[in-house]
NUGU-853458 format. One record per residue (C-alpha): residue number from 1; residue in one letter; x, z, y. Coordinates in pm, 1 decimal. Layout:
! residues N
<NUM, 'a', <X, Z, Y>>
...
END
This chain:
! residues 380
<1, 'm', <-4526.2, -1370.8, -1060.5>>
<2, 'k', <-4479.9, -1072.9, -833.6>>
<3, 'l', <-4110.4, -997.5, -784.7>>
<4, 'l', <-3988.9, -645.2, -732.6>>
<5, 'r', <-3681.1, -534.0, -534.8>>
<6, 'f', <-3459.8, -273.7, -692.4>>
<7, 's', <-3190.6, -77.4, -505.2>>
<8, 't', <-3004.4, 204.8, -669.8>>
<9, 'l', <-2763.6, 444.3, -497.0>>
<10, 'v', <-2470.1, 467.6, -731.1>>
<11, 'v', <-2176.0, 636.6, -553.5>>
<12, 'v', <-2140.5, 883.3, -270.5>>
<13, 'g', <-1823.0, 1044.5, -138.1>>
<14, 'l', <-1564.5, 768.4, -104.1>>
<15, 't', <-1475.2, 550.1, 190.5>>
<16, 'l', <-1402.2, 180.3, 140.2>>
<17, 'a', <-1198.4, -56.4, 348.2>>
<18, 'l', <-1160.1, -352.2, 112.5>>
<19, 'g', <-1007.4, -653.3, 286.8>>
<20, 'a', <-1123.0, -512.3, 616.1>>
<21, 't', <-977.5, -320.5, 907.9>>
<22, 'a', <-959.9, 54.1, 876.9>>
<23, 'r', <-1042.4, 216.2, 1207.2>>
<24, 'a', <-1077.7, 583.5, 1123.6>>
<25, 'a', <-722.7, 696.3, 1197.4>>
<26, 't', <-558.3, 596.0, 1526.4>>
<27, 'i', <-207.7, 531.5, 1645.2>>
<28, 'd', <-39.1, 322.0, 1912.5>>
<29, 't', <289.5, 142.5, 1940.8>>
<30, 'a', <533.9, 20.3, 2204.9>>
<31, 'a', <550.9, -317.8, 2027.9>>
<32, 'r', <379.8, -607.0, 2208.9>>
<33, 'q', <237.2, -731.2, 1877.8>>
<34, 'a', <191.8, -540.4, 1553.4>>
<35, 'l', <3.5, -535.5, 1227.3>>
<36, 'l', <16.4, -297.1, 934.3>>
<37, 'l', <-133.5, -420.6, 606.6>>
<38, 'd', <-201.3, -243.6, 280.2>>
<39, 'm', <-133.7, -513.4, 22.4>>
<40, 't', <-308.5, -315.8, -252.4>>
<41, 't', <-651.9, -402.7, -111.2>>
<42, 'g', <-574.0, -642.0, 177.4>>
<43, 't', <-675.9, -374.9, 426.8>>
<44, 'v', <-544.1, -388.3, 782.4>>
<45, 'l', <-458.3, -30.5, 871.4>>
<46, 'f', <-353.1, -102.6, 1231.4>>
<47, 'e', <-324.2, -405.7, 1458.8>>
<48, 'k', <-230.0, -475.3, 1818.0>>
<49, 'n', <-252.0, -825.2, 1958.3>>
<50, 'a', <-226.7, -946.1, 1599.8>>
<51, 'd', <-356.7, -1293.2, 1677.9>>
<52, 'q', <-153.6, -1343.1, 1994.7>>
<53, 'k', <87.6, -1635.2, 1958.9>>
<54, 'm', <445.3, -1515.2, 1991.8>>
<55, 'p', <799.0, -1644.8, 1943.8>>
<56, 't', <909.1, -1520.6, 1603.6>>
<57, 's', <1284.7, -1574.8, 1627.8>>
<58, 's', <1452.9, -1520.1, 1290.3>>
<59, 'm', <1136.0, -1388.2, 1126.0>>
<60, 's', <1054.9, -1761.8, 1101.4>>
<61, 'k', <1310.9, -1771.7, 819.7>>
<62, 'i', <1055.3, -1609.0, 592.8>>
<63, 'm', <874.8, -1944.0, 601.9>>
<64, 't', <1203.2, -2125.2, 543.8>>
<65, 'm', <1262.8, -1910.1, 231.6>>
<66, 'y', <905.1, -1966.5, 114.1>>
<67, 'm', <976.8, -2339.0, 120.2>>
<68, 'v', <1307.4, -2294.4, -65.7>>
<69, 'f', <1161.8, -2065.3, -333.1>>
<70, 'e', <868.3, -2298.7, -386.4>>
<71, 'a', <1109.4, -2591.1, -432.7>>
<72, 'i', <1307.8, -2396.1, -689.8>>
<73, 'k', <996.1, -2293.5, -876.0>>
<74, 'q', <879.3, -2654.8, -881.9>>
<75, 'g', <1212.8, -2776.0, -1014.0>>
<76, 'r', <1305.4, -2973.3, -699.7>>
<77, 'l', <1600.1, -2747.7, -638.3>>
<78, 's', <1807.9, -2501.7, -843.0>>
<79, 'm', <2021.9, -2202.4, -764.2>>
<80, 'd', <2330.8, -2382.3, -889.0>>
<81, 'd', <2278.8, -2696.6, -679.7>>
<82, 't', <2525.7, -2746.2, -394.4>>
<83, 'l', <2428.8, -2879.1, -52.0>>
<84, 'p', <2660.4, -3031.5, 212.7>>
<85, 'v', <2725.7, -2870.5, 549.8>>
<86, 's', <2650.7, -3123.7, 826.0>>
<87, 'q', <2803.4, -3106.4, 1173.5>>
<88, 'r', <2468.2, -3000.0, 1308.5>>
<89, 'a', <2452.0, -2702.7, 1072.2>>
<90, 'w', <2816.6, -2609.7, 1128.4>>
<91, 'k', <2772.4, -2606.4, 1506.7>>
<92, 'm', <2468.7, -2372.5, 1505.7>>
<93, 'q', <2506.6, -2076.3, 1734.0>>
<94, 'g', <2368.2, -1725.9, 1698.2>>
<95, 's', <2377.2, -1538.7, 1367.3>>
<96, 'k', <2585.2, -1734.6, 1114.9>>
<97, 'm', <2697.4, -1744.4, 755.5>>
<98, 'f', <3017.1, -1916.6, 875.1>>
<99, 't', <2982.8, -2230.8, 666.7>>
<100, 'e', <3265.9, -2482.7, 665.9>>
<101, 'l', <3207.9, -2836.5, 791.5>>
<102, 'g', <3183.4, -3087.4, 510.2>>
<103, 'n', <3187.6, -2822.2, 237.2>>
<104, 'r', <2923.0, -2801.0, -31.2>>
<105, 'i', <2763.8, -2461.3, -80.2>>
<106, 'k', <2562.8, -2327.2, -373.8>>
<107, 'v', <2191.3, -2280.0, -301.9>>
<108, 'e', <2212.0, -1918.9, -419.8>>
<109, 'd', <2484.8, -1844.4, -163.3>>
<110, 'l', <2281.9, -2021.4, 108.1>>
<111, 'i', <1978.4, -1806.1, 23.6>>
<112, 'r', <2187.5, -1490.7, 67.8>>
<113, 'g', <2327.9, -1638.6, 385.2>>
<114, 'v', <1981.0, -1677.9, 531.7>>
<115, 'i', <1824.7, -1353.3, 403.8>>
<116, 'i', <2111.1, -1106.4, 437.2>>
<117, 'q', <2320.6, -1262.9, 712.8>>
<118, 's', <2038.5, -1440.0, 897.3>>
<119, 'g', <2251.2, -1750.1, 905.0>>
<120, 'n', <2124.6, -2022.3, 1130.4>>
<121, 'd', <2382.8, -2258.3, 978.0>>
<122, 'a', <2267.7, -2178.8, 625.1>>
<123, 's', <1902.1, -2236.9, 725.6>>
<124, 'v', <1982.2, -2581.6, 858.0>>
<125, 'v', <2182.0, -2673.4, 542.0>>
<126, 'l', <1879.2, -2584.7, 327.9>>
<127, 'a', <1637.6, -2767.7, 558.8>>
<128, 'e', <1842.2, -3085.1, 554.2>>
<129, 'g', <1889.3, -3058.7, 176.9>>
<130, 'l', <1516.4, -3031.4, 111.2>>
<131, 's', <1372.8, -3267.8, 369.7>>
<132, 'g', <1658.5, -3486.4, 492.6>>
<133, 's', <1652.0, -3345.4, 843.8>>
<134, 'e', <1560.3, -3019.7, 1013.2>>
<135, 'e', <1289.1, -3196.9, 1215.5>>
<136, 'k', <1120.0, -3319.3, 896.0>>
<137, 'f', <1161.8, -2980.7, 734.2>>
<138, 'a', <989.5, -2812.5, 1033.8>>
<139, 'e', <699.3, -3057.6, 994.5>>
<140, 'd', <683.1, -2969.3, 626.7>>
<141, 'm', <694.1, -2595.7, 710.5>>
<142, 't', <400.9, -2629.3, 947.9>>
<143, 'a', <195.6, -2832.1, 704.6>>
<144, 'r', <260.2, -2579.7, 423.5>>
<145, 'a', <182.0, -2289.4, 658.6>>
<146, 'k', <-156.5, -2443.6, 742.6>>
<147, 'a', <-227.2, -2485.0, 369.9>>
<148, 'l', <-147.0, -2114.0, 321.5>>
<149, 'g', <-399.9, -2023.2, 591.9>>
<150, 'l', <-156.6, -1955.7, 872.8>>
<151, 'a', <-383.7, -2106.6, 1132.9>>
<152, 'n', <-184.3, -1991.7, 1437.5>>
<153, 's', <165.8, -2092.3, 1337.3>>
<154, 'n', <378.2, -2392.4, 1435.9>>
<155, 'f', <741.9, -2447.4, 1348.4>>
<156, 'm', <987.4, -2669.2, 1533.2>>
<157, 'n', <1300.8, -2570.2, 1339.7>>
<158, 'a', <1416.1, -2377.4, 1029.7>>
<159, 't', <1579.5, -2088.8, 1216.3>>
<160, 'g', <1341.8, -1956.7, 1477.9>>
<161, 'w', <1564.4, -2091.2, 1756.0>>
<162, 'p', <1365.5, -2065.8, 2085.6>>
<163, 'h', <1127.0, -2354.4, 2149.0>>
<164, 'e', <802.5, -2346.9, 2347.3>>
<165, 'n', <609.6, -2495.2, 2058.6>>
<166, 'h', <763.9, -2272.7, 1789.8>>
<167, 'y', <536.9, -1970.3, 1733.7>>
<168, 's', <338.7, -1760.1, 1494.3>>
<169, 't', <136.9, -1436.4, 1506.8>>
<170, 'a', <168.5, -1091.9, 1355.6>>
<171, 'r', <-129.5, -1163.1, 1130.0>>
<172, 'd', <12.1, -1495.1, 1008.8>>
<173, 'l', <350.9, -1335.4, 936.7>>
<174, 's', <182.7, -1056.3, 737.1>>
<175, 'v', <-3.1, -1310.9, 526.6>>
<176, 'l', <314.8, -1513.2, 473.7>>
<177, 'a', <508.7, -1203.0, 368.2>>
<178, 'q', <237.2, -1109.1, 120.2>>
<179, 'r', <225.9, -1457.3, -25.3>>
<180, 'l', <604.9, -1469.8, -72.3>>
<181, 'i', <611.9, -1126.7, -239.2>>
<182, 'e', <323.2, -1212.8, -473.1>>
<183, 'e', <424.3, -1567.4, -557.5>>
<184, 'f', <801.7, -1529.1, -593.3>>
<185, 'p', <870.5, -1183.0, -740.4>>
<186, 'e', <1169.7, -1316.1, -922.4>>
<187, 'y', <1343.4, -1401.8, -592.1>>
<188, 'y', <1224.9, -1110.6, -376.0>>
<189, 'h', <1521.2, -899.6, -479.5>>
<190, 'f', <1742.0, -1092.4, -235.8>>
<191, 'y', <1567.3, -914.7, 52.1>>
<192, 's', <1686.6, -570.3, -69.9>>
<193, 'e', <2056.2, -668.0, -96.5>>
<194, 'k', <2245.3, -475.6, 172.4>>
<195, 'e', <2551.3, -696.5, 214.6>>
<196, 'f', <2694.1, -1036.8, 132.3>>
<197, 't', <3048.1, -1176.3, 165.3>>
<198, 'y', <3109.3, -1542.5, 225.4>>
<199, 'h', <3423.8, -1721.6, 341.5>>
<200, 'g', <3594.1, -1385.9, 344.6>>
<201, 'i', <3349.6, -1236.1, 592.7>>
<202, 'k', <3133.5, -946.7, 483.1>>
<203, 'q', <2805.3, -896.1, 668.5>>
<204, 'g', <2540.7, -629.0, 622.6>>
<205, 'n', <2169.0, -692.7, 594.6>>
<206, 'r', <2016.4, -678.2, 940.9>>
<207, 'n', <1703.7, -495.1, 820.0>>
<208, 'p', <1767.1, -138.5, 949.1>>
<209, 'l', <1500.7, 16.6, 723.4>>
<210, 'l', <1690.2, -71.8, 406.2>>
<211, 'y', <1929.5, 207.2, 495.5>>
<212, 'r', <1655.1, 470.6, 528.2>>
<213, 'd', <1500.2, 629.3, 222.0>>
<214, 'i', <1139.7, 533.3, 299.5>>
<215, 'g', <1065.7, 273.9, 30.3>>
<216, 'v', <1152.4, -40.6, 226.3>>
<217, 'd', <1283.7, -326.7, 9.8>>
<218, 'g', <1261.6, -622.2, 255.9>>
<219, 'm', <1208.8, -841.9, 468.7>>
<220, 'k', <1345.3, -1001.3, 793.3>>
<221, 't', <1446.0, -904.4, 1146.9>>
<222, 'g', <1432.8, -1126.5, 1453.6>>
<223, 'h', <1556.5, -1116.2, 1812.8>>
<224, 't', <1568.6, -1346.2, 2113.1>>
<225, 'e', <1553.5, -1264.5, 2483.4>>
<226, 'i', <1200.5, -1392.8, 2521.0>>
<227, 'a', <1067.1, -1249.8, 2192.1>>
<228, 'g', <1236.3, -907.8, 2207.6>>
<229, 'y', <1319.3, -728.2, 1888.3>>
<230, 'g', <1097.1, -786.5, 1586.2>>
<231, 'l', <1078.5, -696.6, 1222.0>>
<232, 't', <866.5, -796.8, 926.6>>
<233, 'a', <910.8, -525.0, 667.1>>
<234, 's', <766.3, -430.0, 329.4>>
<235, 'a', <770.4, -86.9, 165.5>>
<236, 'k', <653.2, 29.3, -172.6>>
<237, 'r', <563.1, 384.9, -280.0>>
<238, 'g', <410.5, 426.7, -623.5>>
<239, 'd', <145.8, 159.2, -666.2>>
<240, 'r', <105.5, 99.4, -292.2>>
<241, 'r', <282.5, -167.4, -90.6>>
<242, 'l', <255.6, -193.8, 287.1>>
<243, 'v', <356.9, -488.0, 500.7>>
<244, 'l', <445.3, -431.9, 863.5>>
<245, 'v', <500.7, -683.9, 1142.1>>
<246, 'v', <618.9, -569.4, 1488.4>>
<247, 'n', <752.4, -778.0, 1774.2>>
<248, 'g', <846.1, -741.7, 2142.4>>
<249, 'l', <1033.9, -411.9, 2122.8>>
<250, 'n', <1310.8, -353.0, 2371.3>>
<251, 's', <1606.1, -252.0, 2151.0>>
<252, 'm', <1745.9, -246.1, 1800.6>>
<253, 'q', <1697.5, 129.6, 1790.7>>
<254, 'a', <1336.2, 102.4, 1903.2>>
<255, 'r', <1272.0, -159.0, 1637.5>>
<256, 'a', <1409.9, 68.9, 1366.4>>
<257, 'd', <1240.3, 387.6, 1480.1>>
<258, 'e', <903.4, 236.2, 1561.8>>
<259, 's', <885.9, 43.7, 1238.3>>
<260, 'a', <970.4, 352.9, 1030.9>>
<261, 'r', <708.4, 558.0, 1226.7>>
<262, 'l', <428.3, 304.2, 1164.9>>
<263, 'l', <506.3, 279.0, 793.8>>
<264, 'e', <521.7, 655.5, 753.5>>
<265, 'w', <181.9, 682.0, 928.8>>
<266, 'g', <30.0, 419.1, 699.5>>
<267, 'f', <143.6, 597.4, 386.6>>
<268, 'r', <48.9, 942.4, 517.8>>
<269, 'e', <-293.7, 877.7, 669.4>>
<270, 'f', <-435.8, 630.7, 409.3>>
<271, 'd', <-444.0, 600.7, 35.3>>
<272, 'a', <-572.6, 359.9, -224.5>>
<273, 'y', <-833.3, 474.1, -473.9>>
<274, 'a', <-969.9, 305.2, -781.1>>
<275, 'l', <-1350.4, 279.7, -763.9>>
<276, 'y', <-1447.1, 65.8, -1061.1>>
<277, 'k', <-1256.8, -118.4, -1330.5>>
<278, 'a', <-1353.5, -471.1, -1435.0>>
<279, 'g', <-1618.3, -446.6, -1708.9>>
<280, 'q', <-1706.8, -85.1, -1633.2>>
<281, 'p', <-2087.7, -46.7, -1597.5>>
<282, 'v', <-2189.2, 20.2, -1240.2>>
<283, 'e', <-2564.4, 24.5, -1288.5>>
<284, 'e', <-2833.4, -109.8, -1520.9>>
<285, 'a', <-3015.8, -416.6, -1381.8>>
<286, 'p', <-3379.7, -475.7, -1495.2>>
<287, 'v', <-3431.1, -786.6, -1707.3>>
<288, 'w', <-3751.1, -994.2, -1722.4>>
<289, 'm', <-3851.2, -1145.1, -2057.6>>
<290, 'g', <-3533.2, -1025.3, -2226.1>>
<291, 'r', <-3476.2, -872.0, -2565.3>>
<292, 'd', <-3327.4, -576.7, -2372.3>>
<293, 'a', <-3505.8, -422.3, -2077.6>>
<294, 't', <-3185.3, -391.3, -1878.4>>
<295, 'v', <-2836.6, -534.1, -1862.5>>
<296, 'p', <-2524.9, -346.5, -1738.9>>
<297, 'a', <-2396.3, -472.8, -1403.7>>
<298, 't', <-2024.1, -462.6, -1335.4>>
<299, 'v', <-1754.1, -604.8, -1112.4>>
<300, 'a', <-1538.4, -904.7, -1205.3>>
<301, 'k', <-1209.5, -746.1, -1091.3>>
<302, 'd', <-1086.3, -394.4, -1062.0>>
<303, 'l', <-1221.7, -255.4, -738.0>>
<304, 't', <-971.3, -47.2, -544.7>>
<305, 'v', <-1043.1, 92.4, -202.8>>
<306, 't', <-814.3, 188.7, 88.1>>
<307, 'm', <-942.6, 470.5, 304.5>>
<308, 's', <-835.6, 724.1, 556.3>>
<309, 'r', <-775.0, 1064.1, 406.0>>
<310, 'e', <-1003.9, 1204.9, 679.5>>
<311, 'e', <-1285.5, 955.7, 615.5>>
<312, 'r', <-1351.9, 1006.9, 244.9>>
<313, 'k', <-1694.9, 1147.8, 320.0>>
<314, 'g', <-1997.9, 953.6, 434.6>>
<315, 'l', <-1973.3, 653.7, 200.0>>
<316, 'k', <-2286.9, 498.1, 64.7>>
<317, 'v', <-2252.4, 245.5, -215.4>>
<318, 't', <-2569.0, 75.7, -333.2>>
<319, 'a', <-2628.7, -160.0, -624.8>>
<320, 'k', <-2893.9, -410.9, -516.4>>
<321, 'f', <-3094.4, -652.6, -734.0>>
<322, 'd', <-3346.3, -857.2, -539.4>>
<323, 'k', <-3560.9, -917.0, -846.1>>
<324, 'p', <-3557.0, -856.1, -1220.5>>
<325, 'v', <-3301.5, -1081.7, -1374.8>>
<326, 'p', <-3475.0, -1354.6, -1576.2>>
<327, 'a', <-3362.9, -1388.4, -1936.1>>
<328, 'p', <-3160.7, -1536.6, -2089.3>>
<329, 'v', <-2874.8, -1360.5, -1910.2>>
<330, 'a', <-2522.1, -1493.1, -1967.7>>
<331, 'k', <-2227.9, -1254.3, -1945.2>>
<332, 'g', <-2041.2, -1304.4, -1618.1>>
<333, 't', <-2342.3, -1439.0, -1425.9>>
<334, 'q', <-2391.5, -1282.5, -1085.0>>
<335, 'i', <-2704.8, -1072.3, -1095.2>>
<336, 'g', <-2674.5, -856.2, -784.6>>
<337, 'r', <-2437.8, -712.8, -529.3>>
<338, 'l', <-2265.9, -386.7, -449.9>>
<339, 'v', <-2316.7, -294.9, -84.3>>
<340, 'i', <-2056.0, -58.3, 60.1>>
<341, 'e', <-2127.3, 118.8, 387.2>>
<342, 'a', <-1944.6, 394.4, 571.3>>
<343, 'p', <-1898.0, 519.3, 925.1>>
<344, 'n', <-1646.6, 313.9, 1123.3>>
<345, 'f', <-1610.3, 51.4, 852.0>>
<346, 's', <-1765.5, -293.8, 825.1>>
<347, 't', <-2028.9, -327.5, 555.4>>
<348, 'r', <-1889.1, -503.0, 248.6>>
<349, 'e', <-2070.5, -674.6, -31.4>>
<350, 'i', <-1917.3, -722.1, -378.4>>
<351, 'p', <-2081.9, -943.2, -639.9>>
<352, 'l', <-2220.7, -767.6, -946.5>>
<353, 'i', <-2210.9, -960.5, -1271.5>>
<354, 'a', <-2373.6, -918.4, -1612.7>>
<355, 'a', <-2149.5, -722.7, -1848.5>>
<356, 'r', <-2303.6, -880.1, -2157.8>>
<357, 'd', <-2548.2, -1145.1, -2280.4>>
<358, 'v', <-2917.9, -1070.7, -2300.1>>
<359, 'p', <-3118.2, -1326.7, -2504.9>>
<360, 'q', <-3467.8, -1427.7, -2408.0>>
<361, 'l', <-3766.7, -1283.3, -2596.1>>
<362, 'g', <-3935.4, -1506.2, -2852.7>>
<363, 'i', <-4259.3, -1681.6, -2770.2>>
<364, 'f', <-4479.4, -1396.5, -2883.5>>
<365, 'g', <-4271.6, -1140.5, -2701.9>>
<366, 'r', <-4295.1, -1341.1, -2377.7>>
<367, 'i', <-4673.7, -1365.4, -2417.2>>
<368, 'a', <-4695.4, -989.7, -2464.3>>
<369, 'a', <-4473.4, -921.0, -2160.9>>
<370, 'a', <-4676.4, -1158.3, -1946.9>>
<371, 't', <-5000.0, -989.2, -2060.4>>
<372, 'r', <-4860.4, -641.7, -1969.8>>
<373, 'y', <-4759.3, -770.7, -1630.5>>
<374, 'm', <-5102.2, -915.8, -1556.9>>
<375, 'v', <-5265.6, -585.9, -1659.5>>
<376, 's', <-5023.6, -338.4, -1492.2>>
<377, 'g', <-4844.2, -546.1, -1228.2>>
<378, 's', <-4516.2, -414.5, -1364.5>>
<379, 'v', <-4232.9, -579.8, -1551.3>>
<380, 'd', <-4167.2, -260.3, -1751.9>>
END
């Protein structure tokens, strides 16, 4: 049987950057490493040395908190559990929660001690409580990170304390931040709390963007001499959420100002647009030997696009079917693909699926259709 190729232009006038890197708008940064991600579509709006391994200092504690939240969700730990403070935890230097040697501290307090106060001592208490030792916890962190797809991350401790084999990348941290926000929404509120008092000592959240009215509701700062000043931040405006990772800045002020500038740019220069809803017909696909001549093609999930406000023109979206779809057609079966092309964007292909069932013709109908094809060479 001769097979025909069908391609139908279905949309013009939008620019797509779904799960890709948007390159239309440009900006630079003083940070050594940076990545700005639109979580709505998984689109990278900006990156600089995003896959360069770097010391992550206290931004490593995002992974520590991922492990803690996962343990709570799995029932291996609870907010009301208490964990003992070892001498190792008590003696930790740097930022501290000021735990007391030998005391037992509620997990919920330890979480605030890590997230708000960036407590190295609290991080070690949680690590030892979950894995028996900080060394074992670091091994567990690395293994879990690999399972999450953080291919360029390795953890030697729970705090981000400098170590030549303790590193991550801006891209890995952005993925980790997204996973934590999506998987543990019931615990994410800790990151927006601006202060916490423990042992009579009140400390403010070290995230400087929480104190600016720009939509930031988390996540974690970091600083060591070798790493410079870093920040993983997340901001939400309307239905959009951006995740930003910067590292290698030369001061606290530069970290705050540069992070705010990049987030503002991301919200200003780009937007997310709904293209198709799941189940909405995109195009009619031709059917061979079916009771219906065509079947509506649709997308399996809502299709939202992130695009530069200056690059909304020039998009070409094409529904492609390599051949008539043979009946019977089952709803949900992939029957084609949606090809999205635009200047300065990588071509994307989205599966098109059948929106409904199409039964096969009866025996006499199939004979008639085959006869028409032999006479005319067409499946119509």
